[in-house]
matplotlib code that plots the C-alpha trace (Angstrom):
import matplotlib.pyplot as plt

x = [124.4, 122.0, 119.3, 119.7, 119.3, 116.2, 114.9, 115.6, 113.7, 110.8, 110.7, 110.8, 107.9, 106.1, 106.6, 104.9, 102.3, 102.9, 103.8, 102.4, 100.9, 103.1, 106.3, 105.4, 104.7, 108.0, 109.9, 108.3, 109.2, 112.8, 113.6, 114.4, 112.4, 115.5, 116.6, 113.3, 113.3, 116.8, 116.1, 112.9, 114.6, 117.4, 115.0, 112.8, 115.9, 117.0, 113.5, 113.5, 117.0, 116.0, 112.9, 114.8, 117.5, 114.9, 113.1, 116.4, 117.3, 114.0, 113.8]
y = [92.5, 90.5, 93.2, 93.2, 89.4, 89.7, 92.4, 90.2, 87.3, 89.6, 90.9, 87.4, 86.3, 89.5, 88.7, 85.3, 86.7, 84.2, 85.5, 84.9, 87.9, 87.5, 87.1, 90.1, 92.3, 91.2, 92.1, 95.5, 96.3, 95.3, 96.4, 99.9, 101.1, 101.8, 98.2, 96.9, 99.4, 98.5, 94.8, 95.3, 97.1, 94.5, 91.6, 93.2, 93.8, 90.2, 88.9, 90.9, 89.7, 86.1, 86.5, 88.1, 85.4, 82.6, 84.3, 84.8, 81.2, 80.0, 82.3]
z = [138.1, 140.2, 139.9, 136.1, 136.0, 138.1, 135.8, 132.8, 134.3, 135.1, 131.5, 130.1, 132.2, 131.2, 127.5, 128.0, 130.3, 133.1, 136.5, 139.9, 141.6, 144.7, 142.7, 140.6, 143.6, 145.2, 141.9, 141.6, 145.2, 144.8, 141.2, 140.0, 137.0, 134.9, 135.3, 133.9, 131.1, 130.0, 130.3, 128.3, 125.4, 125.3, 125.3, 122.6, 120.4, 121.0, 120.1, 116.9, 116.0, 116.6, 114.4, 111.6, 111.7, 111.6, 108.7, 106.9, 107.3, 106.0, 103.0]

ax = plt.figure().add_subplot(projection="3d")
ax.plot(x, y, z, "-o")
ax.set_aspect("equal")
plt.show()
């Protein structure tokens, strides 16, 4: 569970494009690729769901 939360944090920072080089290097050395891929897919789906909800509320 801890690895997935770290992967989620890494993906969120990647979406915004803000991450220190040392922190990113540490994350890539400790995380497994499938954790990052799963977190990325989940965060992208969540982002799309939020955008669709906001648009639906506005329109």
